[in-house]
C-alpha positions, 0 to 999 in steps of 0.5 A: 455485550459487543466487547464480550462477543468480539473477544469470544469470536477471536478465541474461536477464530484463532485456530482457524487463523493458524490453519489459514496461515499454513494454507497460504504458506503453500504459495507464500512461505513467509506465512509459516514463519514467526507464527508465535509473534501473532500470539504476542510471543516475542523476545521484545527488547531487553529490560535495560533498554530505556530508549523511547520506543516509537512503534509503527504498525503498517499492515502490508506493503502499501502502508509500509512504503507510505510509512517510510518517509515518516519513519525516516523523519522520526529517526532523524528528529529523535536519534535517541529513539528506537522504532519498532515496525509491525505488520500483518503480512509477509509482504509488508515485513519483507518490504520493511526489511528491504527499506530499513534493514537493521535500523528498525526492530520488527515483529508481527502484530498479535491477533486482537485477543487480550492475552496476546496484546498484553504480552506484546506490550509488555515485551516491547514497552512502546512509548508511542504507538502509530497505526497507519490509515484504517487499522482499528483493533478494539482490544489493542486500543483498550490495552494501550489505554490501560498501559498509558501508551498514546496510540495515534491513528496516522494518515487516517482515512475513512471512506463513506462505505466504511463509515456506514458499516462502522456506524451500525455499532453505535456507542461501541464504535464511538468507544473504540474510536474515542480510544485513540489519543490523536487522529491525524486525518488525510482530508477534511472528509475523512476527519468529518467521518472520524469525528462522527464515529467518536474520534477526538483530537482530530487534525487534518494533515494531508496524505503521507503517500504524497511524500513517497519518493521513487528511488532514483535507481528505480527510475533508472532501472525503469528507463533501462527496461524501456530502452530494452523494449524498443520503440513500441507502445508500453502500458502497465496494469499495476496492482491488479487483483483476482478477476481483474487480469481477465478484464485487462487482457480483454482490453489488451485484445481490443486495443488496435495499437501495433506492437503494444506491450502490456506490463502486468503486475499482480498485487499479490505475489502468491498469484504470479503463477496463476496470472502467468497461466491466465496469460497463456490461456489467452495465447499471448507470448509472455516473459517474466521479469524474474526470468529476463536477464536485466541490468537496470543500473545503467540505461541501455545495458538491459538485454533486448526484449524479444519483439514477439513478447506481448505481456511482460509479467512483473513477478517481483516485489518492491519495483513498482516505481520502475514498472511505472517509469518503464511505461507510457501509460499506467492503469491502477488495479483494484478498481475495475472490480469493487476492491476499493482501488490502489494508490495512484500517487506513486504513478503520478509522482513518476510523471506517467498518465494514469487511468483508474476504474470506477471502484475507488472508495478507499482513495476517493479524495485522492482520485477526485483531486487527481482527475480535477488536476488533469492527471488521471482519467477514470474509466468504467469498464474494460471496453472503456479502458481499451478505448481510452488507451487507444486515444492516448496512444494516438495522441502524444501531446495529450499523454505529455500533458497528462504526465506533466499534470500528474507530476505537478499534482504529486508535488503540490500535495507534499508536506504531510510528513513534516506536519505529522512529525511536528505533532508526534514529537509533542507526544514523546518525552 
């Protein structure tokens, strides 16, 4: 009954989904491209191509970057295989193109309706499918079972909040999660919840995001920016979501630190102009990264930033590591309001002290471990964010100690990629 209702709802939602793509394309043109792929209409690969095909689904930017070390390791371990990388957002697709170029095949994942999923599977004929973190599509799982395609939930996480929601559907949920061939969980808590939802063959392998390496050229670029900012306190508010920038700017206004510079990096590119307008309404002098003449290849070559600039808007994609490297302190967005938080591991790996808000249900374990390690301080609201920034800017030894603890925390938890590859190779012919 639930399966029939689910499919009927998708049939009804499909026209609205296309309309939504076209509306979103007004701000991000990529949403109007490759629409046919979202219905399974893709060229796929030639019939005479019999190489093993490893299909990796990474919904957006964060999952794509987390999948990078895994894909690189798989390509090295199985040079005879091909990799198909699928996404749901243009940002994820653009990130995949930037990272891998022509080394991987790419497509959008189709909407979760039977005829679209079947077309997709017929066109690509995957040998093994990997879906990253929390991507659970009932029809996709069912059709992979029907075609004998092993489907692995990789780097799997299941928050207490998501567990409560999924549990409401009882046997239907157990049938869906039981359809995965393997589940590779980030933590014992994730594994316990996934098992309770019906998952089988669950193994705890750690978090792939700890194996993400910030490219050396990004670190050098960030250091060049930092030199161009001059001798002034700098903090970054990264991956902020709608409504959070207002609170971040309130914290900035309450900060009593002379000549402080805020690097403000919204998570979604379609909001860059909106956030720039918000900064202007706060009567703050703003410079956009896209309009600033910078050459970050060699430290010291960047044009000096005007000292009157108070907010530097990070309106670029794929440079988050550089923004962290340019800052004295990092605040991770998606956490002041109930969005569930964003990945704090990349900031830790750069060796910068990290602050995060109270809403971290998507990253509960990583946050708790980072706080316990002395790498992260958790704040409850904008007022506490301002007070904590004030304290850290006035206490360089504490900042230095937190930065060192952050780097050590990130290094200590590496290794999930090698463990994951070892398991996945057993599923390939």
